[in-house]
DRENDO-1510 file (C-alpha; in Angstrom, 1 decimal, always signed):
<recs>
REC; n; res; u; v; w
REC; 1; UNK; -0.1; +0.1; -0.1 .
REC; 2; UNK; +2.9; +2.7; +0.6 .
REC; 3; UNK; +4.4; +2.0; -2.9 .
REC; 4; UNK; +0.8; +2.8; -4.2 .
REC; 5; UNK; +0.9; +6.1; -2.1 .
REC; 6; UNK; +4.3; +7.1; -3.3 .
REC; 7; UNK; +3.6; +5.9; -6.8 .
REC; 8; UNK; +0.7; +8.5; -6.7 .
REC; 9; UNK; +3.0; +11.1; -4.9 .
REC; 10; UNK; +5.3; +10.9; -7.7 .
REC; 11; UNK; +2.9; +10.9; -10.7 .
REC; 12; UNK; +0.5; +13.3; -9.3 .
REC; 13; UNK; -2.8; +11.1; -10.3 .
REC; 14; UNK; -5.5; +12.2; -8.2 .
REC; 15; UNK; -3.6; +14.2; -5.7 .
REC; 16; UNK; -5.2; +17.1; -6.8 .
REC; 17; UNK; -8.4; +16.1; -6.0 .
REC; 18; UNK; -7.7; +14.9; -2.6 .
REC; 19; UNK; -8.4; +17.2; +0.5 .
REC; 20; UNK; -6.2; +17.4; +3.5 .
REC; 21; UNK; -8.3; +15.6; +5.6 .
REC; 22; UNK; -8.6; +12.4; +3.1 .
REC; 23; UNK; -4.9; +12.3; +2.9 .
REC; 24; UNK; -4.3; +12.5; +6.9 .
REC; 25; UNK; -7.1; +9.9; +6.9 .
REC; 26; UNK; -5.2; +7.4; +4.3 .
REC; 27; UNK; -2.0; +7.8; +5.8 .
REC; 28; UNK; -3.2; +7.1; +9.1 .
REC; 29; UNK; -4.2; +3.9; +7.9 .
REC; 30; UNK; -0.6; +3.2; +6.8 .
REC; 31; UNK; +0.4; +4.1; +10.3 .
REC; 32; UNK; -2.0; +1.9; +12.1 .
REC; 33; UNK; -0.9; -1.2; +9.2 .
REC; 34; UNK; +2.6; -0.4; +10.3 .
REC; 35; UNK; +3.5; +0.3; +6.7 .
REC; 36; UNK; +5.0; +3.8; +7.6 .
REC; 37; UNK; +6.4; +5.3; +10.9 .
REC; 38; UNK; +4.7; +8.3; +12.3 .
REC; 39; UNK; +7.5; +10.6; +11.2 .
REC; 40; UNK; +7.2; +9.1; +7.4 .
REC; 41; UNK; +3.5; +9.7; +7.6 .
REC; 42; UNK; +4.1; +13.4; +8.6 .
REC; 43; UNK; +6.5; +13.8; +5.7 .
REC; 44; UNK; +4.0; +11.8; +3.5 .
REC; 45; UNK; +1.0; +14.0; +4.3 .
REC; 46; UNK; +3.2; +17.2; +3.9 .
REC; 47; UNK; +4.5; +16.3; +0.4 .
REC; 48; UNK; +1.1; +14.9; -1.1 .
REC; 49; UNK; -0.7; +18.4; +0.5 .
REC; 50; UNK; +2.0; +20.4; -1.2 .
REC; 51; UNK; +1.8; +18.4; -4.5 .
REC; 52; UNK; -1.9; +19.0; -4.4 .
REC; 53; UNK; -1.9; +22.5; -4.0 .
REC; 54; UNK; +0.6; +23.0; -6.7 .
REC; 55; UNK; -1.6; +20.9; -9.3 .
REC; 56; UNK; -4.5; +22.9; -8.3 .
REC; 57; UNK; -2.9; +26.2; -9.1 .
REC; 58; UNK; -1.4; +24.7; -12.0 .
REC; 59; UNK; -4.8; +23.8; -13.3 .
REC; 60; UNK; -6.5; +27.2; -12.0 .
REC; 61; UNK; -3.5; +29.2; -14.4 .
REC; 62; UNK; -3.9; +26.4; -17.0 .
REC; 63; UNK; -8.1; +27.2; -17.2 .
REC; 64; UNK; -7.5; +30.9; -16.5 .
REC; 65; UNK; -5.2; +30.9; -19.6 .
REC; 66; UNK; -7.6; +28.9; -22.3 .
REC; 67; UNK; -10.6; +31.0; -21.0 .
REC; 68; UNK; -8.4; +34.4; -21.4 .
REC; 69; UNK; -7.5; +33.0; -25.2 .
REC; 70; UNK; -11.0; +31.9; -26.2 .
REC; 71; UNK; -12.6; +35.1; -25.0 .
REC; 72; UNK; -10.0; +36.8; -27.5 .
REC; 73; UNK; -10.6; +34.5; -30.0 .
REC; 74; UNK; -14.1; +35.4; -29.7 .
REC; 75; UNK; -13.6; +39.1; -29.8 .
REC; 76; UNK; -14.5; +40.0; -26.3 .
REC; 77; UNK; -12.4; +42.8; -25.3 .
REC; 78; UNK; -10.2; +42.6; -22.6 .
REC; 79; UNK; -10.6; +45.4; -19.6 .
REC; 80; UNK; -7.8; +47.3; -20.6 .
REC; 81; UNK; -9.3; +47.7; -24.3 .
REC; 82; UNK; -12.7; +48.8; -22.9 .
REC; 83; UNK; -11.1; +51.6; -20.6 .
REC; 84; UNK; -9.1; +52.7; -23.8 .
REC; 85; UNK; -12.3; +52.6; -25.7 .
REC; 86; UNK; -14.0; +54.6; -23.1 .
REC; 87; UNK; -11.3; +57.1; -23.2 .
REC; 88; UNK; -11.6; +57.5; -26.9 .
REC; 89; UNK; -15.6; +57.9; -26.7 .
REC; 90; UNK; -15.3; +60.7; -24.2 .
REC; 91; UNK; -12.6; +62.6; -26.3 .
REC; 92; UNK; -15.2; +62.2; -29.4 .
REC; 93; UNK; -18.0; +63.2; -27.4 .
REC; 94; UNK; -16.2; +66.2; -26.3 .
REC; 95; UNK; -15.0; +67.1; -29.7 .
REC; 96; UNK; -18.6; +66.8; -30.9 .
REC; 97; UNK; -19.7; +69.2; -28.2 .
REC; 98; UNK; -17.0; +71.6; -29.4 .
REC; 99; UNK; -18.1; +71.4; -33.0 .
REC; 100; UNK; -21.9; +71.9; -32.0 .
REC; 101; UNK; -20.8; +74.9; -30.0 .
REC; 102; UNK; -19.2; +76.6; -32.9 .
REC; 103; UNK; -22.0; +75.4; -35.7 .
REC; 104; UNK; -24.2; +77.4; -33.0 .
REC; 105; UNK; -21.8; +80.2; -32.8 .
REC; 106; UNK; -21.2; +80.5; -36.6 .
REC; 107; UNK; -25.4; +80.5; -37.3 .
REC; 108; UNK; -25.8; +83.0; -34.6 .
REC; 109; UNK; -23.0; +85.0; -36.3 .
REC; 110; UNK; -24.9; +84.4; -39.9 .
REC; 111; UNK; -28.1; +85.5; -38.4 .
REC; 112; UNK; -27.1; +88.7; -37.2 .
REC; 113; UNK; -25.0; +89.7; -40.3 .
REC; 114; UNK; -28.3; +88.9; -42.3 .
REC; 115; UNK; -30.4; +90.8; -39.7 .
REC; 116; UNK; -27.9; +93.8; -39.9 .
REC; 117; UNK; -28.0; +93.5; -43.7 .
REC; 118; UNK; -31.7; +94.0; -43.6 .
</recs>
């Protein structure tokens, strides 16, 4: 049975899905059977928990990367792109407002000119 745990630890099979409590329970059974000493059991638990944490983090990073890639392929904008586009829209709104004011001023000047000619 100890070989099975060492093999599992070495290859990482299933370690990602094990909780610390489950690992401790499995290793405690080995201690009770006399397959490992208490010190070996503690080391085994620590190693398996660390391996499981690392594998969970690796899986999380891979999933995050894949989701990001798929969103980019699908044409979804990233937050930074959205921020940049918002800034451009704000700038364009200011330019449009300025142009509207200029047009209104020119129209008023034209009206005054026509009225003064009459």
